[in-house]
LUMZAFI-969782 format. One record per residue (C-alpha): residue in three letters; x, y, z. Coordinates in steps of 0.2 Angstrom, whole numbers, plus 5000, padded with zeros to 4 digits. Example, Ala and Ser with C-alpha at 12.3 -4.5 7.8 and 13.67 -1.06 7.14 Angstrom:
# residues 2
Ala506249785039 Ser506849955036 
***
This chain:
# residues 195
Met553256035626 Arg553455995607 Gln551855985597 Ala551555825587 Cys551955835569 Pro550355875559 Thr550855745546 Arg550955615559 Gln549255665565 Leu548555655547 Phe549155475545 Ala548655415563 Val547755245564 Pro545955265568 Pro545655175585 Pro544455045578 Leu545754985566 Glu546954955580 His545854815586 Ile546254705572 Ser547854645581 Arg546654555594 Pro546454365592 Asp544554385593 Cys544454525580 Pro544354465562 Ile543654625555 Ala543854805560 Gln542954945552 Glu543055135553 Pro541455235549 Arg541855395540 Gln541055525529 Met542055575514 Ser542255755511 Gln541455835496 Pro543155865487 Val543555685489 Lys541855635483 Asp542055745468 Ala543755685464 Ala543155505465 Ala541755545452 Arg543055615441 Trp544155465442 Val542655355438 Ser542355465422 His544155495416 Gly545355385426 Pro546055215421 Glu545055055423 Leu546454985434 Phe547955055443 Leu549054935451 Ser550654965460 Arg551854885472 Gly553154965483 Thr553355105496 Val552055245497 Glu553255365489 Ile553455245474 Ile551555225472 Glu551355415473 Thr552655435459 Glu551755315448 Leu550055385451 Gln550555565446 Pro550555535427 Val548855435426 Met547855535438 Pro546455645429 Ala546355825432 Gly545455875448 Thr545755705457 Gln547155765469 Pro545955755485 Leu545655575481 Val547455535478 Glu547955625494 Asp546555525504 Met547155355496 Leu548955395500 Ala548455435518 Leu547555265519 Ala549155175512 Arg550155255526 Cys548855195539 Tyr548855025532 Gln550755025533 Gln550655055551 Val549354935555 Ala550154795545 Gly551854835551 Ile552554835533 His553654955523 Glu553054905505 Leu551254865500 Arg550154825485 Phe549054965480 Arg547554925468 Leu546255055462 Glu544954975451 Lys543355035442 Ile542054895443 Asp540454895434 His539954705434 Asp539754565447 Ser541454535454 Cys541854405468 Arg540054365471 Arg540454225482 Phe540854245501 His542654205504 Val544154235514 Asp545754305505 Tyr547354215505 Val548354365512 Pro548854415529 Leu547854585530 Arg546754675518 Leu546154855518 Leu544654895507 Cys543855065504 Thr542455095491 Tyr542455275485 Val540955265473 Gly539555135474 Pro539055005487 Gly540454945498 Val541054765503 Gln539754645510 Trp540254535524 Arg539654405537 His540354295550 Ala540754115546 Ser539554055560 Asp538154175554 Gln537154205538 Leu536754385542 Val537554495528 His538254665533 Lys538354805520 Thr539754935521 Pro539355115516 Ala540455205503 Gly541955285512 Trp542055165526 Leu543755075530 Thr543654895531 Leu545154795537 Leu545054605536 Lys546154465542 Gly546554335528 Lys547054155529 Leu548954205530 Tyr548654315546 Pro549654235561 Gly548454125571 Trp547054145559 Glu545554025564 Ala544253965551 Glu542953965565 Arg543154155569 Ala543354205550 Val542454345542 Leu541954305524 His541654445512 Arg541154485494 Ser540954625481 Pro539154675481 Pro538154605466 Leu537854755454 Ser536654665442 Val535254665455 Leu535254855456 Lys533954955448 Ala535255075439 Pro536955035432 Val538355085445 Thr540255095443 Arg541155065459 Leu542855135463 Leu543755015475 Leu545455035483 Thr546254875490 Leu547854875500 Asp548754715503 His550554655508 Val551654685493 Asp551754495488 Ala549854485486 Cys549254415469 Gly547754415459 Thr546154505462 Asn545554405477 
***
């Protein structure tokens, strides 16, 4: 019997994220602990990387465009982000995507909202992660750094407002010390803006 390709295993979709295809599942999260090399690389990106990196296309195109802008010592972060991009491709059933890596040091998207996209994957590498709540509930959930969050947007087939999950960026102005978040956002290739 042939063994599975190790590369395919690396980019396998975590089981909780597969649940997003169910009609009753507006959000799917994968708890994960980042390795120390990824944490160190993310910190280096915050210190030395561009404020914003935005690319559209295949994972191969994104990887090629990342190479000239990535600071020294950030390869583990880049490898992790590309693995997430491949994971997102599989979950969303798409070939091309929009890849956005942003440093955020201010209050951004403080209002709870639903994105005008089919499906969005968020991963905060540094700082507090996305906050979310059900449309029918005021209880706010806080996502730890490193966790994967997959959200249905208004363009997802069969999306229903009653079952929606609203989310926002965590307000940074209320924190005791200044924080710069490093946020990866993956979308369908035709997504626009920052929302």
